Each structure stands twice: as structure tokens, then as C-alpha cells.
N, C-alpha and C positions, 0 to 999 in steps of 0.2 A: 223568621229574624232575619235571614238577609240571603238574596240570592246572586252570585257573581257570575258572569258572564264574560269567559276568557274567548277572547277571539287574537287569531294568529295562525300562521301559515305552518302548515305540515312539519314536524320537525321543530319548532320554535322552542319546546318546553311546557308547553300547557301541562301536558297531564304529570309530568316530571313535577314541575312547582305544585301543582295540586294534591299531589302525594304527599309531598314534604309539609306543605300547611297543615294537611290533614291531621300527621305526624305528631306537628307541634301544638296541635289543639288538642289530643288525644290526652297529652300531660295535663291539659288543664280540665278535662274531662267537660270539652264541648265538643258535639257532636256535628261530625262535616261528613255529606252525601259528595261525592263526585261522581258526576253524570259523562260519563267519557262518551264520546261521539266515536271513536273505532268499538268500544265495548256493547253500545246499543244499536251499532248497525249490523251486530250478528242477533238480535234480539227485536226488540220495541221497532226498529226500523228498517228492519230484513224485507227485502224485496225493494228498496227504493234504490234508484241508481243515484246518477249524479248530474242530472238535467236541473236546470232553475227550479222548476217545480217541487222536484223530488229532494232538493237541497232545503229548499225552505219548508215542506212538509215533516223533513228531519228533525229540523230545529225548533219546529211549533210542537213535534211531539216531546223532544228534549226539554223545551222550556216549560210544558204542561206536566211533566214528572216533577221538574222542579218548584213550580209554583206550589204544587199539593205540599211537599217540602218545608217549601216556605210559611205556607198555611198553619203551619203543624211545628212552627218554631224551629228548624232543622236550618242550619247554615247549608245552602248547596251551591255545587260549583259546577258549572256545566263546561268543559272540556272540550270542545268544539272550533273548527276553523271558525264556522259561523261567518261566511265570506263577505255578507250584505250587509250593507249599515241598514237597508228597512227591515230587516229582521231583529235586527240587534235592537232599535229602536221600537220595534212592535213587543218585545220582550220590555224592556226599559218603560213602557208606557204601563205595564201592569200595574207597576208600586215604586213607591222611592225607594224600597229595597233591594233594588234590583239595580246592578251597578256593572258596568263595563269596564275589562281591565283588558287592553290590546298588549298582548305576548309580542313585541315587537323584535325581528331579528331580520337584517340582510339578505337579500336572495343568495349571494355569493357565500357566505356562511352556511345556509343551508345546502346549498348544493355540496358543500364539503361533508358536511355533518351527515347528510342523509341516512340517517339510522335506518329507514327500511326499504332504503334502493330504491326509491320514488322518483325522486329527482332527475338519477340517470334513465330511470325508465320512461319518464315522461319525455325525455331530449333525444330518445332515438329516433329515427327518422318513421316517417309516416309509411304505414304498412309492414313495419318490422312485427312480428308476433307476441314480442313482450314489451312493447310500448305501452304506455298507460297515458288515455286520450282524459281530455276534460280535466285535468291537473290542476289544482288551484293555483296561483302565480305563475304557472306557465303558460298553459293553453287556456286556460278558463280563469273568469274573473277574480281577485280578491279587492274589495272596496276598502280601502283603509277606514280606521276607527276617527271620525269626525272628532266625536269630543268625549274620549274617553274618560272615566273617572281615574284612571291608573294607568299609566305606560311602565312596560319592564322591558327593558331591551336587554334581550338573552344574547345578543351579540356584543355586549360589552360587561355583561353581570354573568356572575356564576349562578349555576342554579340554587345554588343555597342563598346568595345576596338578594336575588329575585323572591324566593319564596319568603323571605325574612322580610321585603319590604311589603309582600303581600299579606303576610301575617298581621304586622302591624296598620295597615290599611283596614284588614276587618275588624282586628280591635277597637280602632277608632269608631268605625261605623256602628257596632254594636253595643258602643258604651252608651 
């Protein structure tokens, strides 16, 4: 049916929006599966680190699951940082039914939100035992999406507004 790959920095609202969209579709008896990057790192992607190679492998595994769901007419939403344009393009090239949605939020807003305390830890001085290294958007690269099919600006939209926009986008794609 459709594969949505959400991309955005940690704390931008990817999983929140995906869950709200899933609830909206449940009322219409349309099945959506959320492939959450944090959740899959504990299972299918366990043991992968945060090197470039491991991040790419992580995304390929998430993409593999999503592609299987796509073959069975299930809408899937990959909710992962997905920092590299090359892997987003690789997933998009699988099918015209793969769409990229950039969940955009400025870094200052993310530092304030910081729901997991990761930005605070990433900004600690080197050598601090609590420091998070290789943190996307701070000490590791995040390549902004060049040609997303939809942009959700979560620094200026509420989660509900962003979810409504994504919901409408998906409806238009599956008609």
C-alpha cells in the first residue's frame, strides 16, 4: 500500500506523530504498522552501534521489514532518525509507494524539549562519563532531506497538527 519513511532529529516528534496517525487510521479500519527505530534497536538491530556502517545497516533492516509489509498491502511508517540522504534515496528507489517525510524541528527547540535528556548529555565535555558521543545533529552528521514528499515543522506545529497533515497526505497517496 504505502511506506512512509520519517526522518528527523531525536525528539522532533517522529514516533508521537506516527502513533497519532495510526490511531486515526484505526477508526477507519486501515492497518498501519510503526517500525520504531528505538524499539527495533532492542531486537532486530541489537548489537549495532552508531558508526556510519552500523547506522546504514540499521536502516536497511528497518527498510526490509517495511518492504515486506508493503508487499502485503500494509501501510508502514519507519520512525527513525534516518540521517543519511543516500539511504533515504535507496529506500525510496524500491518503489514509487515509498514516501519521505521530514519531521523538521530546529536544534534550539530540540535542546529545550530534550525528552530523553540526550542533547544535555551530548553537550557535556569530552571525558565526562555521562557524555553521549556520535549524537546525530550535535557531534554526528544529519543530512537534511533534499526532496521530501512532505515537511512537518514540529517547532511551529502541534503534534496533532502534524499528525493531521500526515494523515491527509497518506489518504491522498492511497486513493
